[in-house]
PyMOL commands that place a pseudoatom at each C-alpha (Angstrom):
pseudoatom trace, name=CA, resn=MET, resi=1, chain=A, elem=C, hetatm=0, pos=[-36.104, 6.409, -34.088]
pseudoatom trace, name=CA, resn=LYS, resi=2, chain=A, elem=C, hetatm=0, pos=[-35.035, 8.480, -31.089]
pseudoatom trace, name=CA, resn=PRO, resi=3, chain=A, elem=C, hetatm=0, pos=[-37.737, 11.147, -31.662]
pseudoatom trace, name=CA, resn=VAL, resi=4, chain=A, elem=C, hetatm=0, pos=[-40.400, 8.423, -31.842]
pseudoatom trace, name=CA, resn=VAL, resi=5, chain=A, elem=C, hetatm=0, pos=[-39.272, 6.979, -28.489]
pseudoatom trace, name=CA, resn=TRP, resi=6, chain=A, elem=C, hetatm=0, pos=[-39.224, 10.453, -26.951]
pseudoatom trace, name=CA, resn=LEU, resi=7, chain=A, elem=C, hetatm=0, pos=[-42.658, 11.275, -28.361]
pseudoatom trace, name=CA, resn=ILE, resi=8, chain=A, elem=C, hetatm=0, pos=[-44.192, 8.082, -26.995]
pseudoatom trace, name=CA, resn=SER, resi=9, chain=A, elem=C, hetatm=0, pos=[-42.484, 8.565, -23.628]
pseudoatom trace, name=CA, resn=ALA, resi=10, chain=A, elem=C, hetatm=0, pos=[-43.650, 12.191, -23.446]
pseudoatom trace, name=CA, resn=LEU, resi=11, chain=A, elem=C, hetatm=0, pos=[-47.204, 11.107, -24.272]
pseudoatom trace, name=CA, resn=ASN, resi=12, chain=A, elem=C, hetatm=0, pos=[-47.009, 8.453, -21.552]
pseudoatom trace, name=CA, resn=LEU, resi=13, chain=A, elem=C, hetatm=0, pos=[-45.829, 11.038, -19.019]
pseudoatom trace, name=CA, resn=TYR, resi=14, chain=A, elem=C, hetatm=0, pos=[-48.639, 13.421, -20.026]
pseudoatom trace, name=CA, resn=ILE, resi=15, chain=A, elem=C, hetatm=0, pos=[-51.310, 10.747, -19.698]
pseudoatom trace, name=CA, resn=GLY, resi=16, chain=A, elem=C, hetatm=0, pos=[-49.784, 9.531, -16.443]
pseudoatom trace, name=CA, resn=LEU, resi=17, chain=A, elem=C, hetatm=0, pos=[-49.774, 13.044, -15.017]
pseudoatom trace, name=CA, resn=ARG, resi=18, chain=A, elem=C, hetatm=0, pos=[-53.434, 13.566, -15.947]
pseudoatom trace, name=CA, resn=CYS, resi=19, chain=A, elem=C, hetatm=0, pos=[-54.378, 10.225, -14.380]
pseudoatom trace, name=CA, resn=PHE, resi=20, chain=A, elem=C, hetatm=0, pos=[-52.390, 11.122, -11.261]
pseudoatom trace, name=CA, resn=LEU, resi=21, chain=A, elem=C, hetatm=0, pos=[-54.189, 14.461, -10.972]
pseudoatom trace, name=CA, resn=ASN, resi=22, chain=A, elem=C, hetatm=0, pos=[-57.507, 12.628, -11.360]
pseudoatom trace, name=CA, resn=ALA, resi=23, chain=A, elem=C, hetatm=0, pos=[-56.476, 10.132, -8.690]
pseudoatom trace, name=CA, resn=VAL, resi=24, chain=A, elem=C, hetatm=0, pos=[-55.740, 12.880, -6.150]
pseudoatom trace, name=CA, resn=HIS, resi=25, chain=A, elem=C, hetatm=0, pos=[-58.976, 14.729, -7.072]
pseudoatom trace, name=CA, resn=VAL, resi=26, chain=A, elem=C, hetatm=0, pos=[-57.375, 17.799, -8.629]
pseudoatom trace, name=CA, resn=LEU, resi=27, chain=A, elem=C, hetatm=0, pos=[-58.981, 17.020, -11.992]
pseudoatom trace, name=CA, resn=HIS, resi=28, chain=A, elem=C, hetatm=0, pos=[-62.405, 15.444, -12.333]
pseudoatom trace, name=CA, resn=THR, resi=29, chain=A, elem=C, hetatm=0, pos=[-62.276, 14.205, -15.917]
pseudoatom trace, name=CA, resn=SER, resi=30, chain=A, elem=C, hetatm=0, pos=[-61.827, 10.458, -15.449]
pseudoatom trace, name=CA, resn=LYS, resi=31, chain=A, elem=C, hetatm=0, pos=[-64.577, 8.145, -16.615]
pseudoatom trace, name=CA, resn=TYR, resi=32, chain=A, elem=C, hetatm=0, pos=[-63.090, 5.141, -14.834]
pseudoatom trace, name=CA, resn=SER, resi=33, chain=A, elem=C, hetatm=0, pos=[-62.952, 4.007, -11.228]
pseudoatom trace, name=CA, resn=GLN, resi=34, chain=A, elem=C, hetatm=0, pos=[-60.504, 5.411, -8.694]
pseudoatom trace, name=CA, resn=THR, resi=35, chain=A, elem=C, hetatm=0, pos=[-58.534, 2.156, -8.677]
pseudoatom trace, name=CA, resn=ALA, resi=36, chain=A, elem=C, hetatm=0, pos=[-58.213, 1.998, -12.466]
pseudoatom trace, name=CA, resn=THR, resi=37, chain=A, elem=C, hetatm=0, pos=[-57.174, 5.650, -12.615]
pseudoatom trace, name=CA, resn=THR, resi=38, chain=A, elem=C, hetatm=0, pos=[-54.486, 5.089, -9.981]
pseudoatom trace, name=CA, resn=ILE, resi=39, chain=A, elem=C, hetatm=0, pos=[-53.198, 2.018, -11.835]
pseudoatom trace, name=CA, resn=PHE, resi=40, chain=A, elem=C, hetatm=0, pos=[-53.024, 4.036, -15.054]
pseudoatom trace, name=CA, resn=ALA, resi=41, chain=A, elem=C, hetatm=0, pos=[-51.176, 6.867, -13.289]
pseudoatom trace, name=CA, resn=VAL, resi=42, chain=A, elem=C, hetatm=0, pos=[-48.517, 4.551, -11.861]
pseudoatom trace, name=CA, resn=LEU, resi=43, chain=A, elem=C, hetatm=0, pos=[-48.241, 2.592, -15.096]
pseudoatom trace, name=CA, resn=PHE, resi=44, chain=A, elem=C, hetatm=0, pos=[-47.921, 5.533, -17.481]
pseudoatom trace, name=CA, resn=LEU, resi=45, chain=A, elem=C, hetatm=0, pos=[-45.714, 7.686, -15.245]
pseudoatom trace, name=CA, resn=GLY, resi=46, chain=A, elem=C, hetatm=0, pos=[-43.352, 4.820, -14.458]
pseudoatom trace, name=CA, resn=MET, resi=47, chain=A, elem=C, hetatm=0, pos=[-43.063, 3.474, -17.964]
pseudoatom trace, name=CA, resn=GLY, resi=48, chain=A, elem=C, hetatm=0, pos=[-42.783, 6.956, -19.495]
pseudoatom trace, name=CA, resn=ALA, resi=49, chain=A, elem=C, hetatm=0, pos=[-39.890, 7.825, -17.198]
pseudoatom trace, name=CA, resn=ALA, resi=50, chain=A, elem=C, hetatm=0, pos=[-38.283, 4.434, -17.824]
pseudoatom trace, name=CA, resn=GLY, resi=51, chain=A, elem=C, hetatm=0, pos=[-38.598, 4.917, -21.595]
pseudoatom trace, name=CA, resn=PHE, resi=52, chain=A, elem=C, hetatm=0, pos=[-36.809, 8.265, -21.379]
pseudoatom trace, name=CA, resn=TYR, resi=53, chain=A, elem=C, hetatm=0, pos=[-34.136, 6.822, -19.106]
pseudoatom trace, name=CA, resn=VAL, resi=54, chain=A, elem=C, hetatm=0, pos=[-33.412, 3.810, -21.314]
pseudoatom trace, name=CA, resn=SER, resi=55, chain=A, elem=C, hetatm=0, pos=[-33.297, 5.888, -24.498]
pseudoatom trace, name=CA, resn=LEU, resi=56, chain=A, elem=C, hetatm=0, pos=[-30.996, 8.518, -22.972]
pseudoatom trace, name=CA, resn=ALA, resi=57, chain=A, elem=C, hetatm=0, pos=[-28.754, 6.610, -20.567]
pseudoatom trace, name=CA, resn=GLY, resi=58, chain=A, elem=C, hetatm=0, pos=[-28.826, 3.124, -22.006]
pseudoatom trace, name=CA, resn=LYS, resi=59, chain=A, elem=C, hetatm=0, pos=[-28.756, 4.130, -25.681]
pseudoatom trace, name=CA, resn=ASP, resi=60, chain=A, elem=C, hetatm=0, pos=[-30.971, 1.136, -26.504]
pseudoatom trace, name=CA, resn=LEU, resi=61, chain=A, elem=C, hetatm=0, pos=[-33.776, 2.549, -28.630]
pseudoatom trace, name=CA, resn=LYS, resi=62, chain=A, elem=C, hetatm=0, pos=[-35.550, -0.766, -29.258]
pseudoatom trace, name=CA, resn=LEU, resi=63, chain=A, elem=C, hetatm=0, pos=[-35.891, -1.396, -25.550]
pseudoatom trace, name=CA, resn=GLY, resi=64, chain=A, elem=C, hetatm=0, pos=[-36.993, 2.204, -25.026]
pseudoatom trace, name=CA, resn=LEU, resi=65, chain=A, elem=C, hetatm=0, pos=[-39.688, 1.757, -27.682]
pseudoatom trace, name=CA, resn=LEU, resi=66, chain=A, elem=C, hetatm=0, pos=[-40.903, -1.495, -26.134]
pseudoatom trace, name=CA, resn=ILE, resi=67, chain=A, elem=C, hetatm=0, pos=[-41.040, 0.123, -22.701]
pseudoatom trace, name=CA, resn=GLY, resi=68, chain=A, elem=C, hetatm=0, pos=[-42.901, 3.084, -24.213]
pseudoatom trace, name=CA, resn=LEU, resi=69, chain=A, elem=C, hetatm=0, pos=[-45.504, 0.856, -25.839]
pseudoatom trace, name=CA, resn=GLY, resi=70, chain=A, elem=C, hetatm=0, pos=[-45.858, -1.385, -22.772]
pseudoatom trace, name=CA, resn=PRO, resi=71, chain=A, elem=C, hetatm=0, pos=[-48.353, 0.813, -20.890]
pseudoatom trace, name=CA, resn=TRP, resi=72, chain=A, elem=C, hetatm=0, pos=[-50.716, 0.866, -23.854]
pseudoatom trace, name=CA, resn=VAL, resi=73, chain=A, elem=C, hetatm=0, pos=[-50.899, -2.914, -23.958]
pseudoatom trace, name=CA, resn=LEU, resi=74, chain=A, elem=C, hetatm=0, pos=[-51.233, -3.204, -20.179]
pseudoatom trace, name=CA, resn=ALA, resi=75, chain=A, elem=C, hetatm=0, pos=[-53.818, -0.391, -20.041]
pseudoatom trace, name=CA, resn=LEU, resi=76, chain=A, elem=C, hetatm=0, pos=[-55.971, -2.135, -22.627]
pseudoatom trace, name=CA, resn=LEU, resi=77, chain=A, elem=C, hetatm=0, pos=[-55.838, -5.318, -20.555]
pseudoatom trace, name=CA, resn=VAL, resi=78, chain=A, elem=C, hetatm=0, pos=[-56.756, -3.432, -17.367]
pseudoatom trace, name=CA, resn=LEU, resi=79, chain=A, elem=C, hetatm=0, pos=[-59.650, -1.696, -19.154]
pseudoatom trace, name=CA, resn=LEU, resi=80, chain=A, elem=C, hetatm=0, pos=[-60.913, -5.004, -20.454]
pseudoatom trace, name=CA, resn=VAL, resi=81, chain=A, elem=C, hetatm=0, pos=[-60.841, -6.550, -16.979]
pseudoatom trace, name=CA, resn=THR, resi=82, chain=A, elem=C, hetatm=0, pos=[-62.401, -3.436, -15.415]
pseudoatom trace, name=CA, resn=MET, resi=83, chain=A, elem=C, hetatm=0, pos=[-65.239, -3.381, -17.935]
pseudoatom trace, name=CA, resn=ALA, resi=84, chain=A, elem=C, hetatm=0, pos=[-65.841, -7.099, -17.548]
pseudoatom trace, name=CA, resn=THR, resi=85, chain=A, elem=C, hetatm=0, pos=[-65.992, -7.036, -13.753]
pseudoatom trace, name=CA, resn=SER, resi=86, chain=A, elem=C, hetatm=0, pos=[-67.706, -3.677, -13.111]
pseudoatom trace, name=CA, resn=ASN, resi=87, chain=A, elem=C, hetatm=0, pos=[-71.337, -3.329, -12.127]
pseudoatom trace, name=CA, resn=TYR, resi=88, chain=A, elem=C, hetatm=0, pos=[-73.099, -0.964, -14.541]
pseudoatom trace, name=CA, resn=GLN, resi=89, chain=A, elem=C, hetatm=0, pos=[-76.484, -0.057, -13.093]
for i in range(1, 89): cmd.bond("trace and resi %d" % i, "trace and resi %d" % (i + 1))
show_as sticks, trace
zoom trace
């Protein structure tokens, strides 16, 4: 189970880093608004680091897995709200 937690946490850190680079205009690959991209960067970077920390220092793999999957659930909710409230013209 430890490799699964590490894989999910590493994926979260990768996605968070790409969103962060989009937010500071180093990359220009984001399809979403600046605010949504910044939220994703903070969410994925923070939860990815927390997932690694809990799995390594705390030795609680279930909690590490829940923390690792948390950004995906929250990101889907943010995308849903962003798509519902955005003006597409």
